[in-house]
C-alpha positions as CSV (number, residue, x, y, z in Angstrom):
1,M,4.0,-36.0,78.9
2,I,7.5,-36.6,77.4
3,S,10.5,-36.6,79.6
4,N,13.5,-34.3,78.9
5,R,15.7,-37.2,78.1
6,R,13.2,-38.8,75.6
7,F,12.7,-35.3,74.0
8,R,16.5,-34.9,73.5
9,D,16.8,-38.4,72.1
10,W,13.8,-37.8,69.7
11,S,15.3,-34.4,68.7
12,A,18.7,-35.9,68.0
13,R,17.1,-38.7,65.9
14,S,15.0,-36.2,64.0
15,A,18.0,-33.9,63.3
16,V,19.9,-36.9,61.9
17,L,17.0,-37.9,59.7
18,I,16.5,-34.4,58.5
19,G,20.2,-34.1,57.8
20,I,20.2,-37.3,55.7
21,A,17.1,-36.2,53.8
22,S,18.7,-32.8,53.1
23,A,21.9,-34.4,51.9
24,G,19.8,-36.6,49.5
25,F,18.2,-33.5,48.0
26,A,21.6,-31.8,47.7
27,A,23.1,-34.7,45.9
28,T,20.2,-34.9,43.3
29,G,19.9,-31.2,42.7
30,T,17.9,-28.3,44.0
31,A,14.2,-28.9,44.1
32,Q,12.2,-26.1,42.5
33,A,8.8,-25.1,43.8
34,E,6.0,-24.6,41.4
35,P,4.3,-21.2,41.6
36,L,1.0,-21.2,43.4
37,W,-0.6,-19.5,40.4
38,P,0.8,-17.9,37.2
39,G,1.6,-14.2,37.7
40,G,1.4,-14.7,41.5
41,P,3.6,-12.9,44.0
42,D,7.4,-13.3,43.8
43,I,8.7,-15.9,46.2
44,P,12.4,-15.7,47.1
45,G,14.4,-18.5,45.6
46,V,11.7,-19.5,43.1
47,P,12.4,-18.4,39.5
48,A,9.8,-16.3,37.8
49,I,7.9,-17.8,34.9
50,I,9.0,-15.9,31.8
51,Q,6.6,-15.9,28.9
52,P,8.2,-15.6,25.5
53,P,7.1,-12.5,23.6
54,P,4.5,-13.2,20.8
55,P,6.0,-13.5,17.4
56,P,6.0,-10.3,15.4
57,P,3.2,-10.0,12.9
58,V,4.0,-11.0,9.3
59,Y,3.3,-8.4,6.6
60,A,2.8,-9.2,3.0
61,P,3.8,-6.5,0.4
62,C,0.4,-6.5,-1.4
63,T,-2.0,-3.5,-1.1
64,A,-4.9,-4.4,-3.4
65,A,-8.3,-4.3,-1.7
66,K,-9.6,-7.7,-0.5
67,V,-6.5,-9.5,-1.7
68,R,-6.5,-13.2,-0.7
69,L,-3.2,-14.3,-2.3
70,C,-0.1,-12.2,-2.4
71,L,2.8,-13.2,-4.6
72,R,6.2,-11.4,-4.8
73,I,8.4,-12.3,-7.8
74,S,11.6,-10.6,-6.6
75,T,11.9,-12.7,-3.4
76,K,9.9,-15.7,-4.7
77,E,7.5,-15.7,-1.8
78,M,3.7,-16.1,-1.3
79,W,1.2,-15.2,1.5
80,L,-2.4,-16.1,2.0
81,M,-4.4,-13.1,3.3
82,E,-7.7,-12.6,5.1
83,D,-9.1,-9.1,5.8
84,G,-5.8,-7.4,5.1
85,K,-3.8,-9.7,7.5
86,T,-1.5,-12.5,6.7
87,V,-2.8,-15.9,7.7
88,Y,-0.2,-18.2,6.0
89,G,3.3,-17.6,4.8
90,P,5.7,-16.5,3.7
91,K,6.3,-19.7,1.7
92,P,8.7,-20.2,-1.2
93,I,7.5,-20.2,-4.8
94,E,9.1,-20.4,-8.3
95,V,8.1,-18.1,-11.1
96,G,8.2,-17.8,-14.9
97,R,11.5,-18.0,-16.7
98,P,12.8,-15.3,-19.2
99,G,10.4,-15.3,-22.2
100,Y,7.6,-16.7,-20.0
101,E,7.6,-14.2,-17.1
102,T,4.8,-14.2,-14.6
103,H,2.7,-11.1,-15.0
104,V,2.6,-8.4,-12.3
105,G,-0.8,-7.1,-11.5
106,V,-4.1,-7.7,-9.8
107,F,-6.2,-10.7,-11.0
108,D,-9.2,-12.7,-9.9
109,V,-9.4,-16.4,-9.6
110,D,-11.0,-17.9,-12.7
111,F,-11.3,-21.5,-11.6
112,K,-9.5,-24.2,-9.7
113,R,-9.0,-28.0,-10.1
114,E,-7.6,-30.4,-7.6
115,H,-6.2,-32.6,-10.3
116,F,-5.5,-30.8,-13.6
117,W,-3.5,-32.1,-16.6
118,S,-1.7,-29.5,-18.7
119,T,-2.1,-30.5,-22.4
120,M,0.3,-27.6,-23.3
121,H,3.1,-29.1,-21.2
122,N,1.9,-32.7,-20.9
123,A,2.3,-32.5,-17.1
124,P,0.1,-32.7,-14.0
125,M,-0.8,-29.6,-12.2
126,E,-2.0,-30.7,-8.7
127,W,-4.0,-28.2,-6.6
128,A,-4.2,-25.8,-9.6
129,V,-5.7,-22.3,-9.1
130,F,-6.0,-20.4,-12.4
131,F,-5.9,-16.6,-12.1
132,D,-4.4,-15.1,-15.3
133,G,-5.6,-17.0,-18.3
134,D,-3.6,-20.2,-18.4
135,I,-1.4,-19.1,-15.5
136,A,-2.0,-20.9,-12.2
137,T,-0.6,-21.8,-8.8
138,H,0.1,-25.5,-8.4
139,I,2.6,-28.1,-7.0
140,G,5.9,-28.0,-8.8
141,P,9.7,-28.0,-8.4
142,L,11.2,-24.9,-6.7
143,D,14.6,-25.4,-8.2
144,S,13.8,-24.4,-11.8
145,M,11.7,-21.6,-13.3
146,S,8.3,-22.3,-14.9
147,H,6.5,-21.2,-18.1
148,G,4.7,-18.5,-16.2
149,C,2.9,-20.4,-13.5
150,I,3.6,-20.1,-9.8
151,R,5.1,-23.4,-8.5
152,M,4.7,-24.2,-4.8
153,N,5.6,-27.0,-2.5
154,P,2.7,-29.5,-1.8
155,D,1.6,-27.9,1.5
156,A,1.5,-24.4,0.2
157,A,-0.3,-25.4,-3.0
158,E,-3.0,-27.3,-1.1
159,A,-3.4,-24.4,1.4
160,T,-3.8,-22.0,-1.5
161,Y,-6.3,-24.2,-3.2
162,H,-8.5,-24.5,-0.1
163,H,-8.1,-20.8,0.8
164,L,-9.2,-19.4,-2.6
165,E,-12.5,-19.5,-4.5
166,P,-13.4,-18.2,-8.0
167,G,-13.6,-14.4,-7.9
168,D,-11.0,-14.0,-5.1
169,I,-8.3,-11.4,-5.6
170,V,-4.7,-12.4,-6.4
171,E,-2.0,-9.7,-6.5
172,V,1.4,-10.3,-8.0
173,V,4.1,-7.7,-7.2
174,E,7.6,-7.3,-8.4
């Protein structure tokens, strides 16, 4: 059994220690409790976990059935599609200059070559996907217009190359 005097002494020492510990927490900032489980009950003084809203879906302007690559000339953008939904993009592209305009329409992929050399322009066309005769998507500068091809940055050209197969649908809209 503890005497009243020893209890008072112990209580006083405990109060001092608790006060010191509380002062230490106050000096370093407020401690925040983790929620017991996500979506659990509200606990006063504990901030709620706020989940950011999901990003809005991206819509490509193409409407052709089974389109796998959508290209828009007016805004110089491309999207890769799967079952009518955008799976990649929009990404910037460059299009044909006056006199060499990129054709608007629905095309199918003729063939593709990872490393192609254009004998017409004496230039490399890496990750080339041909869809309109000698017109293809490939890596190229985005700061000057092409001779009708769709130029892309390296990541977009490689993604396009891997996404498309001969016979897949490419739609080019104004």
